[in-house]
FIMI-314050 format. One record per residue (C-alpha): residue number from 1; y, x, z. Coordinates in steps of 0.5 Angstrom, whole numbers, plus 500, padded with zeros to 3 digits. Layout:
BEGIN
    k   yy   xx   zz
  NUM    Y    X    Z
...
***
This chain:
BEGIN
    k   yy   xx   zz
    1  490  457  499
    2  487  456  506
    3  481  461  508
    4  477  462  514
    5  478  468  518
    6  475  472  523
    7  480  477  527
    8  476  482  531
    9  480  485  536
   10  478  492  539
   11  480  495  546
   12  486  499  545
   13  493  498  547
   14  495  496  540
   15  491  489  542
   16  497  486  544
   17  500  487  536
   18  494  483  534
   19  498  477  537
   20  503  477  532
   21  498  478  526
   22  494  472  529
   23  501  468  528
   24  502  470  521
   25  495  468  519
   26  495  461  523
   27  502  460  520
   28  500  461  513
   29  495  455  514
   30  489  460  515
   31  483  458  520
   32  482  464  525
   33  477  465  530
   34  479  471  534
   35  473  475  537
   36  475  480  542
   37  471  486  545
   38  470  486  552
   39  475  492  553
   40  480  488  549
   41  480  482  554
   42  483  487  559
   43  489  488  555
   44  490  481  552
   45  486  475  555
   46  482  469  552
   47  487  464  554
   48  492  467  549
   49  488  468  543
   50  486  461  544
   51  493  458  545
   52  495  462  539
   53  489  460  534
   54  488  453  536
   55  480  455  536
   56  476  457  542
   57  475  464  543
   58  468  467  541
   59  467  473  546
   60  460  474  547
   61  453  472  544
   62  451  468  550
   63  456  462  549
   64  454  456  544
   65  447  460  543
   66  445  453  539
   67  450  455  534
   68  448  462  533
   69  455  465  533
   70  452  472  532
   71  450  470  525
   72  454  464  523
   73  461  467  524
   74  460  473  519
   75  456  468  514
   76  462  463  514
   77  468  468  514
   78  472  469  508
   79  475  475  511
   80  474  479  517
   81  480  483  519
   82  479  488  525
   83  486  490  529
   84  486  495  532
   85  479  498  530
   86  478  503  536
   87  474  510  534
   88  468  507  538
   89  468  500  533
   90  469  505  527
   91  462  509  529
   92  458  502  531
   93  460  499  524
   94  459  506  520
   95  452  506  524
   96  450  499  524
   97  450  498  531
   98  450  491  534
   99  451  491  542
  100  456  485  542
  101  459  479  538
  102  464  483  534
  103  459  488  531
  104  454  483  530
  105  459  479  526
  106  461  485  522
  107  453  486  520
  108  453  479  518
  109  459  478  514
  110  458  478  506
  111  466  477  505
  112  471  483  505
  113  472  487  511
  114  479  490  513
  115  479  495  519
  116  486  497  521
  117  484  503  526
  118  489  505  532
  119  487  511  536
  120  490  518  538
  121  491  523  532
  122  485  528  535
  123  480  522  535
  124  482  520  528
  125  482  527  525
  126  475  529  529
  127  470  530  524
  128  465  525  526
  129  471  519  525
  130  472  522  518
  131  465  522  516
  132  465  515  519
  133  471  512  515
  134  468  515  509
  135  461  512  510
  136  465  505  511
  137  469  506  505
  138  463  508  501
  139  460  501  502
  140  467  497  500
  141  470  496  507
  142  477  497  507
  143  479  502  512
  144  487  502  512
  145  490  509  514
  146  494  509  521
  147  501  510  521
  148  505  516  524
  149  509  514  530
  150  509  514  538
  151  502  513  541
  152  500  512  548
  153  504  515  553
  154  508  521  550
  155  504  523  544
  156  506  522  537
  157  502  523  531
  158  498  519  526
  159  494  514  529
  160  499  508  530
  161  497  501  528
  162  501  499  522
  163  506  494  523
  164  502  487  523
  165  506  484  518
  166  504  490  513
  167  496  489  515
  168  498  481  514
  169  500  483  507
  170  494  487  505
  171  489  481  508
  172  493  477  503
  173  492  481  497
  174  485  481  499
  175  484  474  499
  176  488  473  493
  177  483  477  489
  178  478  473  491
  179  472  474  496
  180  467  476  491
  181  472  481  488
  182  470  488  489
  183  474  494  492
  184  474  497  485
  185  479  503  487
  186  475  505  493
  187  474  513  493
  188  480  514  489
  189  486  518  491
  190  492  515  488
  191  500  517  488
  192  505  512  487
  193  513  513  487
  194  518  508  489
  195  525  507  490
  196  531  511  487
  197  533  518  488
  198  541  520  490
  199  544  526  488
  200  550  528  493
  201  557  529  490
  202  560  531  496
  203  559  529  504
  204  560  522  503
  205  558  520  495
  206  552  521  491
  207  550  519  484
  208  544  514  484
  209  541  507  481
  210  540  500  483
  211  532  501  484
  212  530  497  491
  213  523  500  491
  214  520  493  491
  215  515  494  485
  216  513  501  487
  217  511  498  494
  218  507  492  491
  219  503  498  487
  220  502  501  494
  221  500  495  497
  222  495  492  492
  223  492  499  491
  224  490  499  499
  225  487  492  498
  226  483  495  493
  227  480  500  497
  228  484  506  495
  229  487  512  499
  230  494  512  497
  231  500  517  497
  232  507  513  497
  233  513  518  495
  234  519  514  497
  235  526  515  495
  236  532  511  499
  237  529  504  500
  238  530  499  506
  239  523  496  506
  240  518  496  511
  241  512  502  511
  242  506  499  507
  243  500  499  511
  244  495  504  510
  245  499  509  506
  246  500  516  507
  247  508  516  506
  248  512  522  504
  249  520  521  504
  250  525  524  499
  251  532  524  497
  252  533  527  491
  253  530  528  484
  254  528  535  486
  255  525  533  492
  256  521  527  488
  257  519  532  483
  258  516  537  488
  259  513  532  492
  260  510  528  486
  261  507  535  483
  262  504  537  489
  263  500  530  491
  264  498  529  483
  265  494  535  483
  266  488  531  487
  267  490  524  484
  268  486  520  480
  269  492  516  478
  270  499  517  478
  271  504  511  478
  272  511  513  477
  273  515  507  479
  274  521  511  482
  275  527  511  478
  276  529  518  478
  277  537  520  477
  278  537  523  470
  279  543  527  472
  280  546  530  478
  281  553  534  479
  282  553  541  477
  283  556  543  483
  284  557  540  490
  285  563  539  494
  286  563  541  501
  287  569  537  503
  288  570  530  501
  289  573  529  494
  290  580  527  495
  291  584  522  490
  292  590  526  487
  293  597  523  488
  294  598  523  481
  295  592  518  480
  296  588  522  476
  297  581  522  477
  298  577  528  478
  299  573  531  472
  300  565  531  475
  301  561  535  470
  302  554  533  470
  303  547  537  469
  304  540  534  467
  305  535  533  472
  306  528  535  470
  307  523  530  467
  308  518  529  472
  309  514  524  468
  310  514  529  462
  311  512  534  467
  312  506  530  469
  313  504  529  462
  314  504  536  460
  315  499  538  467
  316  495  531  467
  317  488  533  467
  318  483  529  462
  319  480  524  467
  320  487  523  470
  321  491  517  469
  322  498  517  468
  323  503  511  468
  324  510  511  467
  325  516  506  467
  326  522  505  463
  327  527  500  465
  328  531  499  458
  329  537  495  455
  330  537  494  447
  331  530  494  444
  332  526  496  450
  333  519  495  447
  334  521  501  442
  335  524  505  447
  336  518  504  451
  337  513  507  446
  338  518  513  444
  339  518  514  452
  340  510  513  452
  341  509  518  447
  342  514  523  449
  343  511  523  456
  344  504  524  454
  345  502  518  459
  346  497  513  458
  347  501  507  460
  348  508  505  460
  349  511  499  464
  350  517  497  460
  351  522  492  463
  352  529  490  460
  353  534  491  465
  354  541  487  466
  355  545  483  471
  356  540  480  476
  357  534  482  473
  358  529  487  476
  359  532  491  481
  360  532  488  488
  361  528  482  485
  362  521  479  488
  363  519  478  481
  364  518  482  474
  365  517  481  467
  366  514  487  463
  367  510  489  457
  368  505  494  459
  369  504  499  453
  370  498  503  452
  371  497  510  449
  372  491  507  445
  373  495  502  442
  374  494  496  447
  375  500  491  449
  376  500  487  455
  377  506  482  455
  378  506  479  462
  379  511  473  464
  380  515  473  470
  381  511  473  476
  382  511  476  483
  383  511  484  483
  384  505  484  487
  385  501  480  481
  386  504  485  476
  387  501  491  480
  388  495  488  480
  389  495  487  473
  390  497  494  471
  391  491  497  476
  392  486  493  472
  393  488  497  466
  394  488  503  470
  395  481  502  473
  396  478  501  466
  397  481  507  464
  398  478  511  470
  399  471  508  469
  400  471  510  461
  401  473  517  463
  402  468  518  469
***
C-alpha cells in the first residue's frame, strides 16, 4: 500500500545514508517529501533529494507559503521518519521547539513518528539526551536505539545510524500496523533470543542445529516498531543487525544462558525464539579428531545442556511474561502443552519441523498455546506477522498484570 511519507534529514555526517533510505521508500511505491534542515543541506544538496524523491524539496517555511507547508506536511503524512536525528533535533522535538520546517512538521504530525538518532556516544549518553529520549518515547514516538560502530573520525561506540535497510524495515512494520495503531510496547523492556547455539567438538567441528534466527529477528523488529526497548541475544546468525536493538552476540548454550538470565532481570517479557543445543560434547578435543585407518568412527559422549527456558520459568516475576518455543515432530501440539507446563511459561509457540519447513524460511505456521488454556492456530504467514500476533498476546497479558 502506498503511503505519504515525510523524510526529515538532520545535519549530521550520516545524512548521506538517508539517500539509500529514500530510495527504499520510493522503490516501494511510497510518495516521499524530503525535509532537510539547513545543516543537512551542507552534507547533501537539495538537487540530490529532489532527483531521488521525484518531489520538490521542502527546506524552509518561506517557500510556497500559500500552501502553508509548516502545517500541511505534517497533517497529510502517513508517517514521519527523521534519519539521522541529531542531538539538537531530539532536544527540539522533546521540548516542542519549532524554528524550521522540520520541527514545525514534527509538531503538526498526527501520524506515527520514527526518529533514528546518530551522534557521538557521549552525546547519546548525556543525561539531557537520555531525558529527551524518555520524554519522546512517553509520547509514543518511536526513538530507535543507535547502532554500535565507527563514528566520525577515529571514534567508535554507540551512536552510529542503523543500516538504512533496517530503518526501512521498522518503518514498513509501523505502516503495516496502520497509522492509528498505538506504540503499545512503549516503555517496555523486552528480551528476545534468536539463532542456534553451537557446541564445540574440536577446533573445526561443532554440534548445532538449523535455526536461521529469522523468527527471532522478526520479533525484535516488530517490538521496536511498537516502541519497545529490545535486547536481542543472537547466536550464530547471518542476518543484518535489526535497527534499534541492544545486540548481544553469543555462541554456545552456556553463553546464551548467562546473557539471557542477566538481561531477563529487568525485562517485562522474554521471548525465547533461539534454538539452544540440547546436548554438548562431554569433552573438547584440542586437536582435530582424525579418521582412523580401520574406518571405525570415534564414540562421542554427550552431556545435557541446561534448560534455559525452564530456569527462566522458575525465576519469573509475577508481572513478567515468558514466551517459549517448541520445534516439534510427531504430535507437536501435545508435546508443546507438556513443555509449556514444564517450563512454567505463559505462552508457547509450537511449530512442526521437517525438510523445507520453518528453518530458514520466511514464513511460519504455528500454534500458540497459553497457560490460561487459550489456543491460537495461525496459518502459514510471514514471520513478521507471526511475531505481531504473539506480541498482541503478550501486550494483553502485560496489561492484565500491571
